[in-house]
Wavefront OBJ file of the C-alpha trace (Angstrom):
o trace
v -1.389 -41.505 1.210
v -1.323 -41.097 -2.681
v -0.686 -37.355 -3.300
v -1.008 -35.126 -6.312
v 1.396 -32.842 -5.453
v 3.869 -33.358 -8.605
v 0.779 -32.941 -10.774
v -0.395 -29.866 -9.269
v 3.115 -28.435 -9.253
v 3.677 -29.271 -13.020
v 0.343 -27.937 -13.855
v 1.109 -24.562 -12.293
v 4.569 -24.557 -14.195
v 6.551 -24.685 -11.123
v 9.884 -26.363 -10.118
v 10.744 -28.097 -6.947
v 13.006 -25.387 -6.147
v 9.967 -22.961 -6.803
v 7.932 -24.775 -4.335
v 10.406 -25.270 -1.820
v 11.182 -21.327 -1.583
v 7.515 -20.623 -1.281
v 7.032 -22.977 1.516
v 6.814 -21.184 4.822
v 9.488 -21.695 6.433
v 11.251 -22.425 3.271
v 12.507 -25.840 2.686
v 14.839 -27.666 0.061
v 13.881 -28.942 -3.459
v 15.190 -32.630 -2.443
v 12.596 -32.568 0.502
v 9.669 -31.618 -1.925
v 10.826 -34.304 -4.300
v 11.026 -36.938 -1.611
v 7.370 -35.852 -0.529
v 6.095 -35.999 -4.117
v 7.403 -39.445 -4.736
v 6.565 -40.806 -1.495
v 9.861 -41.692 -0.268
v 9.079 -39.456 2.749
v 5.638 -39.564 4.330
v 3.540 -36.614 3.933
v 2.202 -35.556 7.199
v -0.827 -33.158 7.428
v 1.529 -30.337 8.241
v 3.514 -30.860 5.254
v 0.354 -31.277 3.026
v -0.546 -27.917 4.367
v 2.660 -26.143 3.786
v 2.913 -27.409 0.282
v -0.799 -26.660 -0.584
v -0.116 -23.015 0.730
v 2.882 -22.774 -1.523
v 1.115 -24.009 -4.626
v -1.855 -21.749 -3.968
v -4.323 -24.612 -3.434
v -6.364 -26.463 -0.848
v -4.883 -29.287 0.949
v -7.704 -31.570 -0.207
v -6.603 -30.714 -4.002
v -3.260 -32.674 -3.121
v -4.655 -35.762 -2.070
v -5.835 -38.374 -4.294
v -8.742 -40.310 -3.030
v -10.731 -43.143 -4.785
v -14.003 -41.660 -4.971
v -12.914 -38.235 -6.583
v -13.348 -38.135 -10.291
v -10.373 -36.224 -11.844
v -10.396 -35.534 -15.291
v -7.690 -36.605 -17.585
v -5.789 -33.940 -19.496
v -5.685 -34.921 -23.038
v -4.269 -31.781 -24.535
v -2.675 -28.466 -23.703
v -3.465 -25.367 -25.538
v -0.786 -22.550 -25.688
v 0.413 -20.114 -28.587
v 1.726 -23.061 -30.428
v -1.660 -24.577 -30.730
v -3.291 -27.717 -28.903
v -0.623 -30.378 -28.340
v -0.630 -33.542 -26.190
v 1.040 -33.262 -22.730
v 4.276 -34.822 -22.319
v 3.113 -36.872 -19.103
v -0.109 -38.369 -17.959
v -2.018 -35.503 -15.738
v -5.223 -35.037 -14.409
v -7.209 -31.753 -13.330
v -9.222 -31.794 -10.099
v -12.713 -30.608 -10.370
v -13.479 -27.405 -8.043
v -14.078 -28.031 -4.578
v -16.562 -25.987 -2.431
v -15.045 -24.433 0.560
v -16.661 -23.155 3.587
v -17.881 -19.715 3.227
v -18.437 -19.892 -0.426
v -21.881 -19.058 -1.956
v -23.285 -19.029 -5.506
v -25.130 -16.244 -7.746
v -26.736 -17.675 -10.958
v -27.461 -15.360 -13.910
v -30.993 -15.675 -15.350
v -30.617 -12.995 -17.899
v -27.361 -11.942 -19.732
v -25.713 -8.671 -18.490
v -22.388 -7.244 -18.864
v -19.805 -9.928 -19.061
v -22.269 -12.561 -17.995
v -24.451 -14.913 -19.653
v -27.779 -16.637 -19.017
v -26.999 -20.048 -17.041
v -23.715 -18.654 -15.801
v -23.097 -19.744 -12.013
v -20.583 -17.362 -10.256
v -19.045 -18.891 -7.210
v -18.253 -16.255 -4.489
v -16.336 -16.210 -1.356
v -17.310 -14.458 1.679
v -15.215 -11.308 2.822
v -15.670 -9.550 6.063
v -15.505 -5.801 6.504
v -11.799 -5.366 7.230
v -11.141 -7.184 4.127
v -13.067 -5.358 1.848
v -10.248 -3.355 0.377
v -8.351 -6.351 -0.424
v -11.029 -7.293 -3.326
v -11.040 -3.639 -4.965
v -11.719 -3.732 -8.870
v -13.510 -7.405 -8.471
v -17.005 -8.212 -8.801
v -18.638 -8.612 -5.563
v -21.994 -9.551 -4.218
v -23.229 -7.037 -1.447
v -26.337 -7.724 0.879
v -29.241 -4.908 1.507
v -31.942 -4.882 3.844
v -35.017 -6.832 3.278
v -33.365 -9.658 1.389
v -32.162 -7.396 -1.446
v -28.467 -7.607 -3.192
v -26.479 -5.472 -5.398
v -23.864 -7.024 -7.572
v -21.030 -5.048 -9.534
v -17.395 -4.380 -9.703
v -16.225 -2.717 -6.266
v -14.565 0.490 -7.152
v -14.501 2.100 -3.935
v -14.687 1.517 0.024
v -14.453 3.696 2.860
v -17.937 5.280 4.038
v -19.588 2.262 2.836
v -18.751 0.336 -0.338
v -19.300 1.562 -3.788
v -20.201 -0.727 -6.666
v -20.467 -0.307 -10.590
v -23.269 -2.639 -11.547
v -22.635 -4.833 -14.991
v -24.205 -3.416 -18.192
v -23.777 -0.367 -20.329
v -24.878 2.847 -18.677
v -25.079 1.869 -15.139
v -24.554 4.330 -12.235
v -22.356 3.739 -9.134
v -24.155 2.586 -6.264
v -23.065 3.114 -2.611
v -24.163 0.587 0.251
v -23.573 1.816 3.766
v -21.693 -0.421 6.195
v -22.544 -4.137 4.998
v -21.930 -6.757 7.185
v -20.043 -8.866 4.646
v -19.585 -8.980 0.898
v -18.914 -11.923 -1.481
v -16.288 -11.716 -4.085
v -16.355 -13.607 -7.375
v -13.753 -16.269 -7.527
v -15.080 -18.714 -10.213
v -17.228 -18.730 -13.206
v -18.697 -21.666 -14.190
v -20.352 -21.635 -17.803
v -21.510 -24.435 -19.946
v -20.314 -23.864 -23.481
l 1 2 3 4 5 6 7 8 9 10 11 12 13 14 15 16 17 18 19 20 21 22 23 24 25 26 27 28 29 30 31 32 33 34 35 36 37 38 39 40 41 42 43 44 45 46 47 48 49 50 51 52 53 54 55 56 57 58 59 60 61 62 63 64 65 66 67 68 69 70 71 72 73 74 75 76 77 78 79 80 81 82 83 84 85 86 87 88 89 90 91 92 93 94 95 96 97 98 99 100 101 102 103 104 105 106 107 108 109 110 111 112 113 114 115 116 117 118 119 120 121 122 123 124 125 126 127 128 129 130 131 132 133 134 135 136 137 138 139 140 141 142 143 144 145 146 147 148 149 150 151 152 153 154 155 156 157 158 159 160 161 162 163 164 165 166 167 168 169 170 171 172 173 174 175 176 177 178 179 180 181 182 183 184 185 186
């Protein structure tokens, strides 16, 4: 199996030691290096451990022949744009189970017409973990409220985007969906 462990690790600016320490349970930098280079076989268990340590999905670490990765031509930082030292690629976003989308048909707040907002479903016990993030909340009769989650307790309280909006409280929603990715054509 061909993996992209090294590419993802480097793209995140992590050392072999950083990844080894982040693994649960921790391992050695030498082991991570062997898994990266293919001198040690990468099992599904190892793939999952390393993906969790890198904060990505296991599928992002596997190079598949039909997956169209984008070549990185330049790196932009405080010094400006410059060529990467090593050949690397960026994997396009992968849709995961439980994700939904919101499309923007009229600019409002930070969102522009044509934007697509990818959201991940959150169950009631996880509402507090997404405070101060933009969320979509269902209401009866197929309606929704979208805005910044500013409180949860006796329902959830949102501040919709746009100037002069008033907070709205929705009692006991079955779920909310937190914005995790903004897709915008430039």
